[in-house]
C-alpha positions in Angstrom: 0.1 0.1 0.0 1.5 3.2 -1.0 0.9 6.3 0.1 1.6 9.7 -1.7 2.1 12.2 1.6 4.1 15.2 -0.1 4.0 17.1 3.1 5.7 14.8 5.9 8.9 15.9 3.1 12.0 13.8 3.1 13.4 14.1 6.1 11.1 13.5 9.6 12.5 15.8 12.2 9.5 14.6 14.8 7.8 11.3 14.9 4.3 10.1 14.2 3.4 8.7 17.9 3.6 9.5 21.1 6.3 8.7 23.7 6.7 5.6 25.6 8.6 3.6 27.8 10.6 0.9 25.4 11.1 -1.3 29.0 7.2 -1.7 29.7 6.5 -2.0 26.5 8.5 -5.1 26.3 6.8 -6.8 29.7 3.9 -7.5 26.8 6.6 -10.8 25.7 8.4 -10.8 28.3 9.5 -10.3 32.2 8.8 -7.1 34.0 11.0 -3.9 33.0 13.2 -4.2 35.9 14.2 -8.4 36.1 16.6 -8.1 33.1 19.7 -6.6 33.8 20.4 -5.5 30.2 17.8 -4.4 27.6 18.4 -3.7 24.2 16.5 -1.7 21.8 15.8 -0.7 18.1 14.2 2.6 16.9 14.5 2.6 13.4 13.5 6.2 11.9 11.9 7.4 15.0 12.2 11.2 14.3 13.5 12.3 17.8 14.3 11.0 21.4 11.2 11.3 23.0 11.3 7.7 23.9 15.2 7.4 25.0 13.9 10.1 27.3 10.9 8.6 28.5 12.3 5.6 28.8 15.4 6.9 31.2 13.4 9.3 33.2 10.9 6.5 34.5 14.7 4.1 34.9 15.8 6.8 36.8 12.7 7.2 39.2 12.9 3.1 39.2 15.5 2.5 42.0 15.2 -1.6 40.9 16.3 -0.4 37.1 19.2 2.0 38.0 21.2 -0.5 37.6 19.7 -1.7 34.9 22.1 -1.4 31.6 20.0 0.4 28.5 21.2 0.3 24.7 19.7 2.3 22.6 20.3 1.7 19.1 18.8 4.4 17.1 18.9 4.1 12.7 18.6 7.3 10.4 19.1 7.4 7.0 20.3 11.0 7.2 22.1 12.9 8.9 20.5 15.5 9.6 17.9 13.3 11.7 21.0 11.9 13.9 21.9 15.0 14.3 19.5 16.6 16.0 19.1 13.4 18.3 22.5 14.5 19.3 21.3 17.4 20.1 17.9 17.0 21.8 19.6 14.7 24.1 22.6 17.6 25.3 19.9 19.5 25.6 17.9 17.3 28.2 21.3 16.0 30.1 22.4 19.8 30.4 21.6 19.8 34.0 23.6 23.7 34.3 20.3 25.2 33.1 16.9 25.5 35.2 14.8 23.2 34.4 12.5 25.5 33.1 14.6 27.0 30.6 15.9 23.7 29.8 12.4 22.6 28.8 11.1 25.5 27.1 14.6 25.4 24.7 13.7 21.9 24.2 10.5 22.6 22.6 11.5 25.5 21.0 14.1 23.5 19.4 12.2 20.6 18.7 9.3 22.3 16.4 9.8 25.6 15.4 11.3 27.1 12.4 12.4 30.3 14.7 13.8 30.2 18.3 14.3 32.9 20.6 17.7 35.1 20.1 19.1 33.3 23.2 18.5 29.8 22.2 20.0 29.9 18.7 23.0 31.0 20.8 22.9 27.8 23.3 22.5 26.0 20.0 25.5 26.7 18.4 27.3 26.4 21.5 25.8 22.9 22.1 27.0 22.3 18.2 30.4 23.4 19.7 30.5 20.6 22.3 29.0 17.9 20.0 31.7 18.4 16.9 34.0 17.9 20.0 31.9 14.3 21.0 32.2 13.6 17.6 36.2 14.7 16.7 37.8 13.7 19.9 35.1 11.6 21.6 34.9 13.9 25.4 32.2 16.0 26.7 30.1 15.7 29.3 28.1 12.8 28.2 30.7 10.8 25.7 30.5 8.1 27.9 26.6 7.6 27.1 27.5 8.0 23.1 28.8 4.8 21.0 30.1 6.4 17.7 31.8 2.6 16.9 28.8 1.8 14.1 29.4 5.3 11.8 32.0 5.1 9.1 33.9 7.9 8.5 32.4 9.2 6.3 29.2 9.0 7.9 31.0 10.9 10.8 32.1 13.4 8.3 28.8 14.0 7.6 27.5 14.6 11.1 30.6 17.2 11.6 29.2 19.0 8.1 26.0 19.1 10.0 26.6 20.5 13.0 29.1 23.1 11.3 25.9 24.2 9.5 24.4 25.5 13.0 26.6 27.8 13.7 25.3 31.4 14.2 26.9 33.5 10.8 25.2 30.7 8.6 23.1 31.6 6.4 19.5 29.8 6.8 16.6 31.7 5.2 14.2 29.2 6.9 11.0 31.3 6.5 11.4 32.1 2.9 12.7 28.3 2.2 9.2 26.8 4.1 7.1 29.2 2.2 8.4 27.8 -0.8 7.2 24.3 0.3 4.4 25.5 1.0 3.0 26.9 -2.0 4.8 23.2 -3.7 2.3 21.9 -0.8 -0.7 23.5 -1.9 -0.4 24.8 -5.5 -3.2 26.2 -7.0 -4.7 26.1 -3.6 -1.9 28.4 -2.1 -4.2 32.0 -1.4 -7.0 29.7 0.2 -4.5 27.7 2.4 -6.6 28.6 5.8 -9.6 27.1 4.3 -7.5 24.0 3.6 -5.8 23.8 7.4 -9.0 24.2 8.5 -10.3 21.3 6.5 -7.2 19.5 7.6 -7.8 20.0 11.0 -11.1 19.4 11.2 -11.2 16.0 9.4 -8.3 14.7 10.2 -7.3 15.6 13.9 -10.2 16.9 15.6 -11.4 13.0 16.5 -7.5 11.5 17.0 -6.1 14.4 18.7 -8.4 17.0 20.3 -5.9 18.3 22.2 -4.4 19.9 19.4 -5.5 23.3 19.4 -6.9 24.7 15.9 -5.5 28.2 16.5 -2.0 26.6 17.2 -2.3 24.5 14.6 -3.1 26.8 11.9 -0.5 29.2 13.7 2.1 26.3 13.3 0.6 25.3 9.8 1.1 29.2 8.7 4.3 29.9 10.6 5.8 27.3 11.9 6.0 27.8 15.3 4.6 25.4 17.6 6.1 26.7 20.8 6.4 30.4 21.9 6.6 31.4 25.4 5.3 35.0 26.7 5.9 37.8 24.3 9.4 36.9 23.2 10.7 38.1 19.5 11.7 34.9 17.4 13.9 36.2 15.2 16.5 33.9 14.8 16.3 30.7 12.0 16.5 27.3 14.0 19.7 25.7 12.1 18.8 22.5 13.1 16.0 22.2 10.9 18.5 22.6 7.7 19.3 19.4 5.3 20.0 18.4 2.2 18.2 16.8 -0.1 18.3 15.4 -3.6 16.2 16.3 -6.9 16.2 18.4 -10.3 16.6 21.7 -11.0 16.8 23.0 -14.7 17.3 19.4 -15.9 20.1 18.7 -13.4 20.5 16.3 -10.3 20.8 18.4 -7.8 21.7 17.9 -3.4 20.4 21.2 -2.5 20.3 22.9 1.2 17.4 24.2 2.8 14.2 22.9 4.4 13.3 19.8 3.8 11.0 18.9 7.1 7.1 18.2 7.5 4.7 21.3 6.5 1.5 19.1 7.4 1.4 17.5 10.1 2.4 19.1 13.6 5.0 18.5 16.0 2.2 17.9 18.8 1.5 14.5 18.1 5.3 13.4 19.6 5.2 15.2 22.8 1.6 16.7 23.3 -1.3 14.7 22.7 -0.6 12.2 26.0 0.6 12.2 29.6 0.2 10.2 33.0 -2.5 13.2 34.3 -5.2 12.9 33.9 -6.5 16.3 34.7 -4.9 18.2 31.4 -7.9 16.1 29.5 -10.7 17.1 31.8 -13.5 19.3 30.4 -15.3 22.2 31.0 -18.6 23.5 28.8 -17.1 20.3 26.3 -13.6 22.0 26.1 -11.1 20.3 27.3 -8.9 22.6 30.1 -5.8 22.0 28.6 -4.1 21.9 24.9 -1.4 20.0 23.5 1.8 22.4 24.1 0.3 22.1 28.1 1.1 18.3 27.7 3.7 18.7 26.0 5.5 21.1 28.6 4.2 19.1 31.3 5.8 16.1 29.5 9.4 17.0 29.2 9.4 19.1 32.5 8.3 15.8 34.1 11.6 13.7 32.4 13.6 16.3 33.3 12.3 16.5 37.1 12.8 12.4 37.3 16.8 12.7 35.5 17.5 15.6 38.3 15.9 14.3 41.3 14.5 10.6 40.4 11.1 12.0 41.2 8.6 13.1 38.9 7.0 16.5 38.9 3.4 16.9 40.3 1.2 20.2 39.3 -0.6 21.6 42.8 -4.3 21.5 42.9 -4.5 24.9 43.4 -1.8 25.6 40.7 -3.8 23.3 37.8 -5.4 26.3 36.4 -2.2 28.5 35.9 -0.4 25.6 34.6 0.4 26.5 30.8 3.2 26.8 28.2 4.3 30.4 28.5 2.5 31.4 31.6 4.3 33.5 34.2 7.4 32.0 36.5 5.3 31.9 39.3 2.9 29.9 37.8 5.5 26.5 37.0 6.6 27.1 40.4 10.6 27.3 39.0 13.2 29.6 39.1 13.7 31.8 36.2 17.1 31.0 34.6 19.5 32.9 32.1 21.3 31.8 29.8 24.9 33.4 28.6 25.5 34.9 25.1 28.9 32.5 24.9 28.1 29.6 26.3 25.2 27.7 28.4 24.7 28.0 31.8 22.8 30.2 34.0 24.0 33.8 33.7 23.8 36.4 37.2 21.2 38.1 37.5 20.9 41.4 36.0 19.9 43.6 38.5 22.4 42.5 41.5 25.2 44.5 38.8 22.8 47.5 38.6 22.5 47.8 42.2 25.9 47.1 42.8 26.9 50.4 40.0 24.2 52.7 41.7 25.8 51.9 44.8 29.5 53.5 43.5 27.9 56.2 41.9 26.2 57.4 44.7 29.3 56.7 46.8 31.8 57.7 44.5 34.4 60.1 46.8 34.1 58.7 50.1 37.1 56.9 51.1 35.3 54.4 53.6 32.1 53.6 51.6 34.9 53.3 48.7 36.4 50.7 50.4 32.7 49.4 51.9 32.3 48.7 48.3 35.5 46.9 47.6 35.3 44.3 50.6 31.9 43.8 49.2 32.7 43.0 45.9 35.5 41.1 47.2 32.7 39.0 48.9 30.5 38.9 45.9 33.2 37.4 43.9 33.9 35.0 46.7 30.0 34.3 47.1 29.5 34.0 43.1 33.1 31.6 43.3 31.5 29.4 46.0 28.1 29.4 44.4 29.4 27.9 41.3 31.4 25.0 43.0 28.4 24.0 44.6 26.5 24.2 41.1 28.9 22.1 39.3 29.0 19.6 42.4 25.3 19.4 42.2 25.4 19.0 38.3 28.4 16.0 38.9 25.7 14.3 41.4 23.0 14.4 38.4 25.4 13.1 36.3 26.4 10.4 38.2 23.1 9.1 39.2 22.1 9.0 35.6 20.6 5.4 34.9 23.9 3.0 33.1 22.6 3.7 29.2 24.1 3.9 25.6 22.9 5.7 22.7 24.1 3.9 19.8 24.6 5.9 16.3 23.5 3.5 13.1 23.2 5.5 9.7 23.3 4.4 6.0 21.1 1.6 4.1 18.7 0.3 6.5 19.3 -3.3 5.6 23.2 -2.9 5.4 22.6 -1.9 9.5 19.9 -4.9 10.0 22.7 -7.4 8.8 25.1 -6.0 11.5 26.4 -8.7 13.5 25.9 -6.7 17.0 22.0 -6.8 16.8 22.3 -10.7 15.7 19.6 -11.6 18.6 19.8 -8.6 20.5 16.7 -6.3 20.5 14.4 -7.2 23.0 12.6 -4.1 21.7 12.1 -2.6 17.8 10.1 0.7 17.3 9.4 1.1 13.4 8.7 4.7 12.3 5.3 4.7 9.7 7.7 5.3 6.7 10.0 2.7 7.6 7.1 -0.1 7.7 8.2 -1.8 4.4 11.2 -3.0 6.8 8.8 -5.6 8.5 9.4 -7.5 4.9 13.5 -7.6 6.0 14.2 -10.6 8.2 13.7 -9.0 11.2 13.2 -12.0 13.5 17.4 -12.3 13.3 17.9 -8.9 15.1 15.6 -10.1 18.5 16.0 -12.2 21.2 13.8 -15.6 22.1 10.6 -13.3 23.3 10.4 -9.5 21.9 8.3 -6.7 20.7 8.0 -4.9 17.4 5.7 -1.8 17.6 5.3 -0.3 14.2 3.8 3.7 14.3 0.1 3.9 12.0 -1.3 7.4 10.2 -3.5 8.1 13.4 -1.7 11.8 13.3 -1.0 12.2 9.8 -3.7 14.4 8.5 -2.9 13.9 5.0 -3.8 10.8 5.2 -8.1 10.1 5.1 -9.8 8.1 7.4 -10.5 5.0 5.5 -6.7 4.7 3.8 -6.1 4.9 7.9 -7.6 1.7 8.5 -6.2 0.1 5.2 -2.5 0.8 6.3 -3.5 -0.7 10.0 -4.4 -4.0 8.2 -1.7 -3.6 6.0 0.8 -3.7 8.7 -1.2 -6.6 10.6 -0.6 -8.6 7.3 3.2 -7.6 7.4 4.0 -8.4 10.8 1.8 -12.1 10.4 4.3 -12.4 7.5 7.4 -12.0 9.0 5.6 -14.6 11.7 4.7 -11.9 14.2 1.7 -12.1 17.1 -0.6 -9.0 17.8 -0.8 -8.4 20.8 -4.5 -6.9 20.4 -7.1 -8.7 18.4 -7.4 -8.2 14.8 -11.1 -7.1 15.4 -9.8 -4.7 17.7 -7.1 -3.1 15.6 -8.4 0.5 14.6 -5.9 2.7 12.7 -8.0 5.9 13.6 -7.4 5.3 17.3 -4.2 3.8 17.7 -1.4 5.1 16.9 1.1 2.2 17.3 0.1 -1.6 16.0 1.9 -3.7 18.2 3.4 -7.1 17.8 4.9 -10.2 20.1 7.5 -12.5 18.7 8.5 -16.2 20.3 11.3 -17.7 18.5 9.6 -21.0 18.7 6.4 -20.1 17.0 8.4 -17.9 14.5 7.9 -20.7 11.3 4.1 -21.8 12.8 2.7 -18.6 12.1 4.7 -17.7 9.4 3.0 -20.8 8.1 -0.5 -19.5 9.3 0.1 -16.1 7.4 1.3 -17.8 4.3 -1.8 -19.9 4.0 -4.1 -17.1 5.0 -2.9 -14.0 2.6 -1.4 -16.3 0.0 2.1 -16.4 -1.7 2.7 -13.2 -3.1 4.7 -12.1 -0.6 6.1 -15.3 0.9 9.3 -14.5 1.9 11.4 -16.0 4.4 10.6 -20.3 3.5 14.0 -20.8 2.8 15.7 -19.3 5.8 17.8 -21.9 6.9 21.1 -20.8 7.9 21.1 -19.3 11.7 21.4 -15.6 11.5 24.9 -15.4 14.0 26.5 -17.6 11.9 25.5 -15.8 8.8 26.3 -12.4 9.8 29.7 -13.7 11.0 30.6 -16.0 7.9 34.0 -14.5 6.4 33.3 -14.1 2.3 35.7 -16.9 0.3 37.4 -16.6 -2.6 34.7 -17.5 -5.0 32.8 -14.6 -3.5 35.3 -12.7 -4.3 35.5 -13.8 -7.5 31.7 -13.8 -8.5 32.2 -10.2 -7.0 34.8 -9.3 -9.0 32.9 -10.7 -12.2 29.8 -8.9 -10.9 31.8 -5.0 -10.8 33.2 -6.0 -14.9 29.6 -6.3 -16.2 28.8 -3.1 -14.6 25.7 -4.5 -12.2 24.8 -2.8 -9.3 22.7 -4.6 -7.2 20.2 -1.6 -5.9 18.8 -0.9 -9.2 19.7 -3.6 -11.4 16.7 -5.8 -12.9 16.9 -9.2 -11.5 18.1 -11.8 -14.3 15.6 -14.0 -15.2 16.4 -18.0 -15.1 17.8 -19.3 -18.6 16.8 -23.0 -19.9 18.5 -25.7 -17.7 19.9 -23.4 -15.3 18.9 -23.7 -11.9 18.3 -20.6 -10.2 18.2 -20.8 -6.5 14.5 -20.1 -5.2 14.2 -16.1 -4.4 11.7 -15.0 -2.0 8.8 -13.5 -3.7 8.8 -10.5 -1.1 11.4 -9.1 -4.4 9.5 -10.2 -6.8 6.0 -8.6 -5.2 8.3 -5.6 -3.7 6.0 -4.3 -1.3 6.1 -0.6 -0.3 6.2 2.0 2.6 4.3 4.5 3.4 5.4 6.6 0.7 6.3 3.8 -1.8 9.5 3.0 -1.4 10.7 -0.7 -2.4 11.6 -3.5 -1.0 15.2 -4.2 -1.4 17.0 -7.9 -2.6 17.0 -10.9 -0.4 19.1 -13.8 -0.1 17.9 -16.6 -2.3 19.5 -19.3 0.9 20.0 -17.7 3.9 17.0 -14.8 3.9 19.1 -12.3 4.7 19.6 -8.7 2.8 21.3 -9.6 -0.6 24.8 -7.0 -1.4 25.7 -9.7 -4.4 24.3 -11.6 -7.3 26.3 -14.5 -8.8 26.2 -14.0 -12.3 25.8 -17.6 -13.1 22.5 -18.2 -11.3 21.2 -15.0 -11.2 20.2 -15.7 -7.9 21.3 -12.6 -4.8 23.5 -14.1 -2.2 24.2 -12.3 1.0 27.3 -14.5 2.8 30.2 -16.9 1.2 28.3 -20.0 2.8 25.4 -18.9 0.8 27.6 -18.6 -1.9 29.0 -21.9 -2.4 25.2 -23.4 -1.6 24.0 -21.6 -5.0 27.0 -23.1 -6.6 26.2 -26.7 -5.6 23.1 -26.5 -6.5 23.8 -25.0 -10.1 26.7 -27.9 -10.1 23.5 -30.5 -9.0 21.7 -29.3 -11.5 23.5 -29.9 -14.8 25.0 -33.2 -13.8 28.2 -32.2 -12.6 30.4 -33.2 -9.4 31.1 -31.4 -6.6 35.0 -32.4 -7.7 34.2 -31.4 -11.2 32.1 -28.5 -11.5 34.5 -25.2 -11.7 34.6 -22.9 -8.6 34.9 -19.6 -10.2 35.5 -19.1 -14.3 37.5 -16.7 -15.4 36.4 -13.2 -15.3 35.8 -12.8 -19.0 34.3 -16.4 -19.7 31.5 -15.3 -17.1 30.6 -12.2 -18.6 30.1 -13.8 -22.1 28.3 -16.4 -20.3 26.0 -14.4 -18.3 25.8 -12.7 -21.1 24.3 -16.0 -23.0 21.7 -16.5 -20.1 20.4 -12.9 -20.2 20.1 -13.3 -23.9 18.1 -16.9 -23.9 15.9 -15.2 -21.0 14.7 -13.1 -22.7 16.6 -9.8 -20.8 19.6 -8.2 -22.8 22.9 -8.2 -20.1 23.6 -4.4 -21.2 20.2 -3.9 -19.3 22.1 -4.7 -16.6 24.8 -2.0 -17.1 24.7 1.3 -15.1 24.8 4.0 -18.2 24.8 8.0 -17.3 21.3 9.3 -17.9 22.0 13.3 -17.6 24.4 14.9 -16.5 27.1 14.8 -13.3 25.2 15.5 -9.8 25.2 19.2 -8.9 25.5 20.0 -5.3 24.2 23.1 -4.5 24.5 24.9 -1.0 22.4 28.0 -1.4 24.1 30.0 -4.6 27.1 28.2 -4.9 27.3 25.2 -6.9 29.9 22.2 -7.2 29.7 19.2 -10.0 30.5 15.8 -8.4 31.2 12.6 -11.0 28.5 10.4 -10.2 26.3 9.1 -12.3 22.2 8.9 -11.8 
């Protein structure tokens, strides 16, 4: 099922489902959350850091879970999204800032296109800290970040992204976002207010009534989701800048601009659910609080738990005054100020003004001057002592954090899923709605004996019609069943309009039984894993043999690129290992991305294709098994079967096989179709030697 969602954009900077504690979700399939000494989760394209923060906050508040080792593997396809994960986590763990100021900055950076000047300065300072983390693996939370899964070119890409967050970098986000809106609305741009009212009424009133019409309209028009008091929002949120591939004047370009969401607001990530039922009470058929208030409460609650181990509770007498952007007294905090050059609280400005006034009045009086000098000395000592105490408090808060590691992944999704460190390690997997096609990949190789898989639905996507939301949820249920998963919630109760997640349970002993049942129920159009014979751990750790290298050389000589080249058909008399039908059917995700090739022997993601048999394989053992079957089908013995013919002979044989199958061999060769790729950043371009 393919959904065309032009408003979401190619880069998702926030998620489309409420946050949850991944440990509690894993309890649905295994032991209680605090029972295991280790817990590993894989988050596939989550969009933001909300699930990690929610889990860490609850673990900090649980005495039994403080000693539990939590590992979060986070995969994002774009480095810009991965960099924002680091940014939001660094804001959440910056205990030098007051809790209230930190929560406001967190929400601004997460969902606003324009931020306050001080927030922009803070963002630039955070970028410098993150650059030091990537380059030297140093910083206040470097011990919690694992960069070992990133290649050097991927680290360089992250550093390039962070460098664009400096204050001097130009980013006309309002203009760029308006261009996106014009492309989104097209002929309806002049009546966009009416269009967004329709989207709100038909897409959000039932599913997310806490999102206020005025807030949604303001975000759709200007990109401002969270505004406090009467602050001036005059600095672009440079963390929303990204580069996307496209066509410009007939050439393929990689252009930097605003490629985030312009249709679906960020409120669904942290502003539609919370643990305090008072936020959803109604008066005169109107909710007493809105999504901004709920988001503010959730973030403050997380930060309170991370700092003290106790949640934040709004007193009954203060509940009516507790709103996002309210006065300081209403929230019960002391307002914090930011320094212009580095993050952290700034000394109170009124104290400095008082000292200047005293010096002016007592000027010329020696005794008074001596008293002022003594006062200044005492004040300096007091500030030094206050700074020392503050640093000690920060140190203790960081030491009290749960034991956790954030492992960063980027690049090709199937390459990441095939990594050995993920094999049979994940007790929980979260899959974003636009990555749901990965359910057809061999996820079972990543899961523990009992695990949980949660997949986002289209509940909060206002671009998707109600009927399409229901169909998508049913399609997700089918993909999960084919992967050997079982729904935690009965299918008859599954509702794409009411459920933000489709939750599956996995049990390894029942995997094959569930696959067979799904095959019998849904047919053979998407049969995918019947041939998964080799254990995932052995397949992932198998070393390529010489035949594998020779076959890879043959493919390179022919110019075959497995991601783009069409599959070679079986020639008469040539045994081709049965390829899983998931490849032929090409199931698509929510925006139409096709599923990649899988190994004909193991069912794992395949990087290579054997030119002799036309089958795909992932490991050296799978390659030898393909050649063995081919030799048996042609009456050759293991001793007489050639292990690998010379490259020129293999090329000729492959071309002959392609001709017999009716597919010319030159169709497998990737040829230039246009000019070289041009990378554009603002008004400057550079040309790359890349075939498109």
